[in-house]
C-alpha positions, -999 to +999 in steps of 0.1 A: -328-613-230-314-600-257-321-620-292-288-626-302-300-625-337-316-594-338-285-582-322-259-586-349-261-563-384-276-578-410-257-593-444-266-579-478-288-608-483-306-602-450-316-569-456-330-575-492-353-605-475-359-579-452-371-550-476-388-569-499-415-586-471-416-548-458-425-533-496-449-569-500-469-561-472-470-524-484-485-533-509-512-555-490-516-524-469-520-501-497-551-524-508-565-527-477-565-487-468-581-477-508-611-505-498-615-491-462-619-457-482-633-464-516-662-486-496-661-456-467-655-482-439-649-454-417-688-443-421-689-477-404-669-475-382-687-440-368-664-416-379-674-381-397-643-383-421-615-406-440-594-383-420-611-382-384-608-422-390-566-424-399-563-401-374-580-427-346-576-460-361-541-464-380-521-440-347-521-467-322-489-482-322-478-480-355-451-462-380-479-435-377-477-426-342-464-392-335-429-394-316 
């Protein structure tokens, strides 16, 4: 069953609120990534380097997933 709210186009107010929420969450994500990097969380997870951690951990069902 299709969600009727998701099926209709957004009005300006809805779109603006959605973008604002995305931007707020991106700020949180940036901070979390910086913390993981600076505190060498990749090493604690058993990866050889930061790039390996990102490749393995942040491509599962995320925006970074290869399409």
